[in-house]
C-alpha positions as CSV (number, residue, x, y, z in Angstrom):
1,M,0.0,0.0,0.0
2,T,1.4,3.4,-1.0
3,W,1.5,6.4,1.2
4,K,-1.0,8.2,-1.0
5,T,-3.5,5.3,-0.7
6,L,-3.1,5.2,3.0
7,Y,-3.5,9.0,3.2
8,D,-6.6,8.9,1.1
9,I,-8.1,6.2,3.4
10,L,-7.2,8.2,6.6
11,D,-8.5,11.5,5.2
12,W,-11.8,9.9,3.9
13,P,-14.7,11.3,6.0
14,G,-16.1,7.8,6.4
15,T,-12.9,6.7,8.2
16,K,-13.0,9.7,10.5
17,W,-16.7,9.0,11.3
18,L,-16.0,5.3,12.1
19,F,-13.2,6.4,14.3
20,V,-15.2,8.9,16.2
21,V,-18.3,6.7,16.6
22,L,-16.7,3.3,17.3
23,V,-13.5,4.4,19.2
24,L,-14.8,7.5,21.0
25,V,-18.5,8.0,21.2
26,M,-19.9,4.4,21.6
27,P,-17.4,3.4,24.4
28,L,-18.0,6.7,26.2
29,A,-21.8,6.4,25.9
30,S,-21.7,2.9,27.1
31,L,-19.5,3.8,30.1
32,L,-21.8,6.6,31.0
33,T,-24.6,4.1,31.6
34,W,-22.4,2.5,34.2
35,A,-21.2,5.8,35.6
36,E,-24.8,7.1,36.0
37,R,-25.8,4.0,37.9
38,R,-22.8,4.1,40.2
39,Q,-23.3,7.8,40.8
40,S,-27.1,7.4,41.4
41,A,-26.2,4.7,44.0
42,M,-23.8,7.0,45.8
43,M,-26.3,9.9,45.8
44,Q,-29.0,7.6,47.3
45,D,-26.6,5.9,49.7
46,R,-27.1,2.4,48.3
47,L,-25.1,-0.2,46.4
48,G,-24.7,0.3,42.7
49,P,-23.9,-2.2,40.0
50,N,-21.3,-4.6,41.4
51,R,-22.2,-8.1,40.3
52,A,-21.2,-8.4,36.7
53,N,-17.6,-9.7,36.5
54,I,-15.4,-12.0,34.5
55,G,-13.8,-14.4,37.0
56,P,-11.8,-12.4,39.5
57,I,-12.1,-9.2,37.4
58,K,-14.8,-7.0,39.0
59,L,-13.9,-3.4,38.2
60,K,-16.7,-2.1,40.5
61,G,-19.4,-3.3,38.2
62,I,-18.0,-1.7,35.1
63,L,-18.9,-4.8,33.1
64,H,-22.6,-4.2,33.7
65,F,-23.0,-2.3,30.5
66,V,-21.7,-5.3,28.6
67,A,-24.3,-7.5,30.4
68,D,-27.0,-4.9,29.5
69,A,-26.0,-5.0,25.9
70,V,-26.1,-8.8,25.7
71,K,-29.5,-8.8,27.4
72,M,-31.0,-6.3,25.0
73,I,-29.6,-8.1,21.9
74,F,-31.0,-11.5,22.9
75,K,-34.3,-10.3,24.5
76,E,-37.5,-11.0,22.6
77,D,-38.3,-8.2,20.1
78,F,-42.0,-8.1,20.6
79,I,-44.2,-6.0,18.3
80,P,-47.8,-5.4,19.4
81,A,-50.5,-6.4,16.8
82,N,-52.1,-3.0,16.2
83,V,-49.0,-0.8,15.9
84,H,-48.0,0.9,12.6
85,K,-45.2,-1.4,11.8
86,G,-43.3,0.9,9.4
87,L,-43.2,3.9,11.7
88,F,-42.8,1.6,14.8
89,T,-39.6,0.3,13.2
90,L,-38.5,3.8,11.9
91,A,-38.8,5.6,15.3
92,P,-35.8,4.2,17.1
93,I,-33.6,4.6,14.0
94,L,-34.8,8.2,13.7
95,A,-33.9,8.8,17.4
96,L,-30.3,7.5,16.9
97,A,-29.2,8.3,13.3
98,P,-29.4,12.1,13.4
99,V,-27.2,12.2,16.5
100,L,-24.5,10.1,14.8
101,V,-24.8,12.2,11.7
102,A,-24.4,15.5,13.7
103,F,-20.9,14.4,14.9
104,A,-19.7,15.2,11.3
105,I,-19.3,18.9,12.3
106,I,-17.4,18.3,15.5
107,P,-13.6,19.1,15.2
108,F,-12.3,16.4,17.6
109,G,-8.6,17.3,17.1
110,P,-6.2,19.6,15.3
111,T,-5.0,19.3,11.8
112,I,-2.3,16.5,11.6
113,Y,0.7,16.7,9.3
114,P,1.9,13.0,9.0
115,H,5.2,13.9,7.4
116,A,6.1,16.2,10.3
117,L,5.1,14.0,13.2
118,T,8.6,13.5,14.6
119,Q,9.7,17.1,14.1
120,T,9.0,20.4,15.9
121,F,6.5,22.3,13.9
122,D,8.0,25.4,12.3
123,P,5.4,28.2,12.0
124,Y,7.7,30.3,9.8
125,L,8.4,27.4,7.4
126,F,4.7,26.7,7.3
127,A,3.9,30.3,6.3
128,T,6.7,30.8,3.8
129,Q,6.9,27.4,2.2
130,P,3.3,26.0,2.1
131,G,4.4,23.5,-0.6
132,N,7.1,22.0,1.6
133,E,6.9,18.2,1.7
134,L,6.5,18.3,5.5
135,F,3.1,20.0,5.0
136,A,2.2,18.4,1.6
137,D,-0.5,16.2,3.1
138,S,-2.7,17.0,6.1
139,I,-5.5,15.2,7.9
140,R,-8.1,17.5,9.4
141,M,-9.8,16.0,12.5
142,Q,-13.2,17.1,11.3
143,M,-15.5,15.3,8.8
144,F,-17.6,18.2,7.5
145,Q,-16.3,21.7,7.4
146,V,-18.9,24.4,6.3
147,D,-19.6,28.0,7.3
148,F,-23.1,27.1,8.6
149,G,-21.9,24.3,10.7
150,L,-23.9,25.0,13.9
151,I,-27.1,25.5,11.8
152,F,-26.4,22.1,10.3
153,Y,-26.4,20.8,13.9
154,F,-29.8,22.3,14.7
155,A,-31.3,21.1,11.4
156,V,-30.1,17.5,11.8
157,L,-30.5,17.0,15.6
158,T,-34.1,18.4,15.5
159,L,-35.0,15.3,13.5
160,A,-34.1,13.1,16.5
161,N,-37.1,14.6,18.3
162,Y,-39.4,13.0,15.7
163,G,-38.2,9.6,16.9
164,G,-40.0,10.0,20.3
165,T,-43.1,11.6,18.7
166,I,-43.4,8.9,16.0
167,A,-42.7,6.2,18.6
168,G,-45.6,7.4,20.7
169,W,-48.0,7.8,17.8
170,A,-47.2,4.5,16.1
171,S,-47.5,2.4,19.2
172,Y,-51.3,2.5,19.3
173,N,-51.2,3.2,23.0
174,K,-52.7,6.3,24.6
175,W,-50.0,6.5,27.3
176,A,-47.2,6.2,24.7
177,L,-49.1,8.9,22.6
178,L,-49.1,11.2,25.6
179,G,-45.4,10.8,26.0
180,G,-44.8,11.4,22.3
181,L,-46.9,14.6,22.5
182,R,-44.9,15.7,25.5
183,S,-41.7,15.1,23.6
184,S,-42.9,17.4,20.7
185,S,-44.1,20.1,23.1
186,Q,-40.8,20.0,25.0
187,M,-39.0,20.6,21.7
188,M,-41.0,23.7,21.0
189,S,-40.2,25.0,24.5
190,Y,-36.5,25.2,24.1
191,E,-35.5,25.0,20.4
192,V,-35.8,28.7,19.6
193,A,-33.9,29.9,22.7
194,M,-31.3,27.2,22.1
195,G,-30.5,28.5,18.6
196,L,-30.5,32.1,19.6
197,S,-28.1,31.4,22.6
198,L,-25.3,30.7,20.1
199,M,-25.8,33.9,18.1
200,G,-23.7,35.8,20.6
201,A,-20.8,33.5,19.8
202,F,-21.4,34.1,16.2
203,L,-21.1,37.9,16.7
204,V,-17.9,37.5,18.6
205,V,-16.2,35.0,16.3
206,G,-17.9,35.9,13.0
207,T,-18.6,32.4,11.9
208,L,-20.7,29.4,12.8
209,E,-18.1,26.9,11.7
210,P,-17.1,24.8,14.8
211,G,-13.5,24.4,13.7
212,A,-13.0,28.1,13.4
213,I,-14.7,28.7,16.7
214,A,-12.4,26.1,18.4
215,A,-9.3,27.8,17.0
216,F,-10.5,31.3,17.9
217,G,-8.5,31.6,21.1
218,A,-5.2,30.7,19.3
219,S,-4.8,33.2,16.6
220,E,-1.4,34.1,15.1
221,T,-0.8,37.0,17.5
222,M,-1.9,35.3,20.7
223,T,0.6,33.9,23.2
224,G,-0.3,30.3,22.6
225,S,-3.8,29.1,23.3
226,N,-5.0,31.5,26.0
227,P,-8.0,30.2,27.9
228,L,-9.0,33.7,28.6
229,N,-9.8,34.1,24.9
230,W,-12.2,31.1,24.9
231,L,-15.9,32.0,24.7
232,W,-16.8,30.8,28.2
233,L,-15.5,34.2,29.5
234,W,-16.9,36.3,26.7
235,Q,-20.3,34.6,26.4
236,P,-21.1,33.3,30.0
237,V,-24.8,34.0,29.5
238,G,-24.8,32.2,26.1
239,L,-23.1,29.2,27.8
240,L,-25.6,29.0,30.6
241,L,-28.6,29.4,28.2
242,F,-27.3,26.9,25.7
243,F,-26.4,24.3,28.2
244,T,-29.8,24.6,29.9
245,A,-31.6,24.1,26.6
246,A,-29.2,21.3,25.5
247,I,-30.0,19.3,28.7
248,A,-33.7,19.7,27.8
249,E,-32.9,18.3,24.3
250,T,-31.5,15.1,25.8
251,K,-34.8,14.5,27.6
252,R,-33.0,13.9,30.9
253,A,-33.8,15.1,34.4
254,P,-34.8,17.7,35.3
255,F,-36.4,17.8,31.8
256,D,-37.4,14.1,31.4
257,I,-41.0,15.1,30.9
258,P,-41.7,12.6,28.1
259,E,-40.7,9.7,30.2
260,G,-41.0,10.7,33.9
261,E,-41.8,7.4,35.7
262,P,-43.9,8.8,38.6
263,E,-46.5,10.4,36.2
264,I,-46.2,8.9,32.8
265,I,-45.1,5.6,31.3
266,G,-43.2,7.1,28.3
267,Y,-43.3,7.1,24.6
268,F,-41.3,3.8,24.3
269,V,-43.7,1.7,26.5
270,E,-44.4,-0.8,23.7
271,Y,-40.8,-1.3,22.8
272,S,-38.6,-4.2,23.9
273,G,-35.2,-5.7,23.2
274,M,-32.8,-3.9,21.1
275,R,-35.4,-1.4,19.8
276,W,-35.8,-0.1,23.4
277,G,-32.0,-0.3,23.8
278,I,-31.6,2.1,20.8
279,F,-33.7,4.8,22.5
280,F,-31.7,4.3,25.7
281,L,-28.3,4.5,23.9
282,A,-29.4,7.5,21.8
283,E,-30.0,9.4,25.0
284,F,-26.4,8.8,26.2
285,I,-24.9,9.5,22.8
286,E,-26.7,12.8,22.8
287,I,-25.1,13.6,26.2
288,V,-21.7,13.0,24.5
289,F,-22.6,15.2,21.5
290,I,-23.9,18.1,23.6
291,S,-20.7,18.0,25.7
292,S,-18.7,18.0,22.5
293,V,-20.5,21.1,21.2
294,V,-20.1,23.0,24.5
295,A,-16.5,22.1,24.7
296,T,-15.9,23.2,21.1
297,V,-17.8,26.5,21.2
298,F,-17.2,27.7,24.7
299,F,-14.0,25.9,26.0
300,G,-11.6,25.9,23.1
301,G,-12.3,22.5,21.8
302,W,-9.0,20.7,21.3
303,Q,-6.9,23.6,22.5
304,V,-4.6,23.2,25.5
305,P,-3.8,26.3,27.5
306,F,-0.6,28.0,26.2
307,L,0.1,25.2,23.7
308,D,0.9,26.3,20.2
309,A,1.7,24.1,17.2
310,D,5.4,24.1,18.1
311,G,5.0,23.6,21.9
312,F,4.1,25.5,25.1
313,R,4.6,29.2,24.9
314,F,4.6,31.6,27.8
315,G,4.9,35.3,27.1
316,G,6.0,36.6,23.8
317,Y,4.0,36.1,20.6
318,I,4.2,35.1,17.0
319,D,4.4,38.1,14.6
320,P,2.6,38.3,11.2
321,N,5.7,36.6,9.6
322,H,5.2,33.7,12.0
323,V,8.5,34.4,13.7
324,S,8.5,33.7,17.5
325,T,9.7,36.7,19.5
326,S,10.7,36.9,23.1
327,G,8.9,34.9,25.8
328,W,9.7,31.3,26.8
329,V,9.0,28.3,24.6
330,W,9.1,24.6,25.4
331,H,9.4,23.0,22.0
332,L,7.6,19.7,21.5
333,P,7.5,17.4,18.5
334,H,4.3,17.5,16.4
335,W,3.1,14.1,17.6
336,A,3.3,15.2,21.2
337,V,1.4,18.4,20.5
338,V,-1.3,16.6,18.6
339,S,-1.6,13.9,21.3
340,L,-2.0,16.6,24.0
341,Q,-4.6,18.5,22.0
342,F,-6.6,15.3,21.2
343,A,-6.5,14.3,24.9
344,A,-7.7,17.8,25.9
345,F,-10.8,17.5,23.8
346,G,-11.6,14.1,25.3
347,L,-11.1,15.4,28.8
348,K,-13.3,18.4,28.3
349,T,-16.0,16.3,26.9
350,I,-15.8,13.7,29.7
351,L,-16.0,16.5,32.4
352,L,-19.0,18.0,30.7
353,C,-20.7,14.6,30.5
354,W,-20.0,14.2,34.2
355,F,-21.6,17.5,34.9
356,Q,-24.7,16.5,33.1
357,L,-24.9,13.3,35.2
358,M,-24.6,15.5,38.4
359,V,-27.5,17.6,37.3
360,R,-29.8,14.6,37.2
361,W,-29.7,14.2,41.0
362,T,-29.5,17.9,41.9
363,L,-32.7,19.4,40.5
364,P,-36.3,18.1,40.7
365,R,-38.3,17.4,37.6
366,F,-40.0,20.3,35.8
367,R,-43.7,20.1,34.9
368,A,-44.6,20.6,31.2
369,D,-46.0,24.0,31.9
370,Q,-43.0,25.0,33.9
371,L,-40.7,24.0,31.0
372,M,-42.8,26.0,28.6
373,N,-42.6,29.1,30.9
374,L,-38.8,28.6,31.3
375,G,-38.3,28.3,27.5
376,W,-40.5,31.1,26.3
377,K,-40.5,33.6,29.3
378,L,-36.9,33.3,30.5
379,L,-34.6,31.6,28.1
380,L,-35.9,33.3,25.0
381,P,-35.8,36.9,26.3
382,L,-32.4,36.4,27.9
383,S,-31.1,35.0,24.5
384,L,-32.4,38.1,22.7
385,A,-30.9,40.4,25.4
386,N,-27.6,38.6,25.1
387,I,-27.5,39.1,21.4
388,M,-28.3,42.8,21.7
389,V,-25.7,43.4,24.5
390,T,-23.0,41.5,22.6
391,A,-23.7,43.4,19.4
392,L,-23.6,46.7,21.3
393,I,-20.3,45.9,22.9
394,K,-18.8,44.8,19.6
395,L,-20.0,48.0,18.0
396,L,-18.7,50.3,20.7
397,F,-15.4,48.6,21.7
398,M,-14.4,46.5,18.7
399,G,-15.3,48.9,15.9
400,G,-17.9,46.4,14.5
401,T,-15.1,44.2,13.1
């Protein structure tokens, strides 16, 4: 196999998607099912999962998610007689597929230059000799790069809400239908505010492309990747509003209105086996995706504080000719820089997933009318106010650039 063939395979969006889904997303989503059960047990002062093990290997019940998967795969796939079989089959797919498609816009790492892996990246050489063999081939750790990237996220992920609605309608069960209607009403409560909460970030950065937003804090004149330039500091209101609406999108406590056990059975009451498992898995994959979006937009994505392409940089800067001036620099080979940046994205995503699990046992469940009031009477006005204040600050202090 030639290098060109290998490069084409690695740079193919399908290869990146398989890597993200099979190596990153699915394992993390599966481990989250165990983590939530362990955390729930600790919050309620009881034993959590601790029985599933392989011989002497126990790992505090971490193998329970494997046992759950085996159980769902081999459990009877029962389909009630009066359901709409086509839509009944489509609903779990529609709940899962859009979430996996939406990962195409997430920049899960920096651009990699395979020929320069063992060398220290030279910004000056990169700027003055773009045709140099060290930079001839590059692999961007993002599958789909387009200016309207975050709009693509809203367009695709909104389709996932139809999964719950269609599941309730197709089940021929009035309780499932009630859960499906709650799912659709919940979407209308937060969707507008969720989109507007990111408009402040758009005004600051000037683009909706997630890769450009992630790289915003490490421009050519910055002293490395400065965490003070990430949008968590410049858009704290947008971060709070978006994260609140995003938790509602995952249909998890305190916004688990479509499936709240004490008051409603849920839209998937007629599902069993792996079809039910797909709904369950889609919820945790959505947690990972929301965490990835928040990490990308507000916390610098794959950036590591004060880490540039050529190593850690404290003080000084890189001038327009890409020449490092003054300051202290700890040079690192390209592979080390890429590894640190890739690990940083994973760590930020995991911490945000953990935060969402903590929220589940911190706040009581909202009623449907309370969520409607929260979305339309609080989140939406605050989102509009955040846009206007951000635009005014940009006009007065940044010259509208």
